[in-house]
C-alpha positions, 0 to 999 in steps of 0.5 A, spaced: 840 492 263 834 494 268 828 491 266 823 496 269 822 500 263 819 494 260 813 493 265 808 496 260 809 490 255 807 485 261 802 489 265 796 486 261 794 479 259 795 480 252 794 478 246 800 483 243 801 485 236 809 486 235 812 490 229 819 491 227 819 496 221 825 499 217 825 506 217 830 509 212 828 516 213 835 519 209 833 515 203 830 519 197 824 514 196 824 512 204 816 514 205 814 510 200 818 504 202 816 505 209 808 505 207 809 499 202 813 495 208 807 497 213 802 495 208 805 488 207 806 487 215 799 489 216 796 484 212 800 479 215 798 481 222 790 481 220 791 474 217 794 472 224 788 474 227 791 481 230 785 486 232 783 492 227 784 496 233 791 494 234 793 495 227 790 502 227 794 504 233 800 502 230 798 506 224 798 512 228 805 510 230 808 508 223 805 515 221 810 519 225 816 516 221 812 517 214 812 524 216 819 525 218 821 521 211 817 525 207 821 531 209 828 533 207 833 531 212 838 536 214 845 534 211 849 529 216 842 528 219 839 521 219 833 518 222 834 511 226 834 505 221 828 502 224 822 502 229 819 497 234 812 498 236 807 493 241 800 494 241 795 491 245 787 492 246 787 497 241 793 501 245 800 502 243 804 500 250 811 501 248 815 503 242 822 504 241 827 506 235 832 501 233 839 502 232 842 496 229 843 495 221 839 492 217 832 492 220 828 486 218 821 487 217 817 483 222 810 482 225 807 477 230 801 476 234 801 472 240 800 471 247 806 474 249 810 480 245 815 479 241 820 483 245 827 479 244 829 482 238 828 489 241 832 487 247 838 484 244 840 491 241 838 496 246 844 498 250 845 495 257 845 502 260 839 505 261 837 513 262 843 517 263 845 524 264 850 528 260 852 535 264 856 540 261 858 545 266 862 551 268 863 555 274 857 559 272 852 554 270 850 548 266 847 544 261 843 538 263 842 533 257 837 527 259 839 521 254 833 515 254 835 508 253 836 507 246 834 514 243 839 517 239 838 524 241 837 527 248 830 526 251 830 533 255 835 539 255 835 544 261 840 550 262 841 551 270 844 559 270 847 560 277 850 567 279 855 570 275 858 575 279 863 575 282 866 568 278 873 571 277 879 572 281 883 578 280 890 579 283 889 586 285 895 586 290 891 589 296 888 587 302 882 586 299 884 580 295 883 574 300 876 577 301 874 577 294 877 570 292 873 567 298 867 570 295 869 568 288 870 561 291 863 561 295 859 563 288 862 557 285 860 552 290 853 555 290 852 555 283 855 547 283 850 546 289 844 549 285 847 544 279 847 538 283 840 539 286 837 539 279 842 533 277 839 529 283 832 531 282 832 529 274 836 523 276 832 520 281 825 522 277 828 518 271 832 513 274 838 514 271 844 509 271 850 514 270 852 522 270 857 524 265 860 530 267 864 535 262 867 542 262 871 546 267 875 542 271 874 546 277 867 546 276 867 538 275 870 537 282 865 542 285 859 538 282 862 531 284 863 534 291 856 537 292 852 531 289 855 527 295 857 520 297 850 516 294 852 518 287 859 517 287 859 510 284 855 513 278 858 520 276 864 519 271 868 525 268 867 525 261 872 530 258 874 525 252 866 524 250 860 521 254 858 516 248 865 513 250 864 513 257 857 510 257 860 504 252 866 503 257 860 503 263 856 498 259 862 493 258 864 494 265 857 492 267 857 486 263 864 483 265 862 484 272 855 480 271 858 474 268 864 474 273 858 474 279 855 469 275 861 464 275 862 465 282 855 464 284 855 457 280 861 455 285 858 458 291 851 456 290 848 463 289 847 462 282 843 457 277 844 454 270 839 451 266 832 452 264 829 448 269 833 451 275 832 458 272 824 457 272 824 454 279 828 461 281 823 465 278 817 462 280 820 463 288 822 470 286 829 469 287 832 472 281 836 478 281 839 478 274 837 473 269 842 471 264 839 469 257 842 466 251 836 468 246 839 464 240 840 457 244 837 451 241 832 451 247 830 458 247 824 456 243 822 450 248 815 450 251 814 454 258 807 454 261 805 461 264 799 464 268 797 471 269 800 472 276 808 473 278 811 467 279 806 463 275 811 459 270 813 452 269 815 446 265 809 442 267 802 445 266 799 440 271 803 445 276 799 451 274 792 446 274 794 444 281 794 452 283 788 453 280 791 459 275 785 462 272 790 463 266 794 457 263 798 459 256 804 456 253 810 460 250 817 460 248 822 459 254 825 466 252 819 470 252 816 467 258 822 468 262 823 475 260 816 476 262 817 473 269 823 477 270 820 484 268 814 482 273 819 482 279 823 488 277 830 484 276 836 485 271 837 482 264 843 480 261 842 478 254 848 473 251 849 471 244 854 466 240 860 465 244 859 470 249 860 467 256 854 465 260 849 460 261 850 453 258 843 453 254 838 459 254 838 461 261 842 462 268 840 466 274 844 470 279 840 469 286 838 475 290 841 472 296 848 472 292 
């Protein structure tokens, strides 16, 4: 996954208040249960030393699931099973819906955000577009990473005349057909312009297109070569296409990592990965967050690249901030600071031998 969207978590030096809250909005007593759970987590955080300003900011974020859980849910509609909220200096710096069941209540206050649980269940695919198109226009849906419903929906209306070919059988038929085809292409050009604008603004990974076959072909042509590797036909369903795209990306990263270990463009192990992050060489971090050494101590400073297994190295650099954290948390922070990509591995999945490995930028 692209780590850039998580920069707000690491813009400051902390400390951070992290909360994972179950929000079963489709149950009869959901609002009461959310309120009781948050009250217990709030007391726990206060005992850990979380500032009241952070807790009040999270009060407001939790208030939205409480309100939605108090209202009757339409048939077939369910709220997300949980919410992750991160606050620092009295401000919510990031909040995300959780999709995995069940969501265990959890709260932590510390120098780094407790973000691994969130990242482990988010899709590797970031923002993507679904375009429902025909020869007269399109509906464009922006799907944000980890969100259940479209973040934004927009209609693009093209010219509606002439869009149909008639078999008149006279000398005017060829001219009319050319005019109709020009209308289709002009509409596809307008849709492509808007798709490109939204995709660039929201840094989308994928454009899934369904609808009329001819309209899909024209749209792909108008989007141009720079988008061809990210535009897919989604006639069989955008969600399935997105899942296939993610699986293909994960397989490609793992294969790239294995080849890189053989030719020197990848590294394996905590020490080697720390060295690569310190020198800014990491393109993709592979993190096994449930490995035994995921909790090993790593020291870090405020500036990008300031991390080490030996705190004396930061002292020699006269870092103005030296703190110790869990390896998994510190490595994620370092990666986000350098705009790299992240692949979280678990269990028997192929990947690093231990907590971390990396594909290098020269690979």
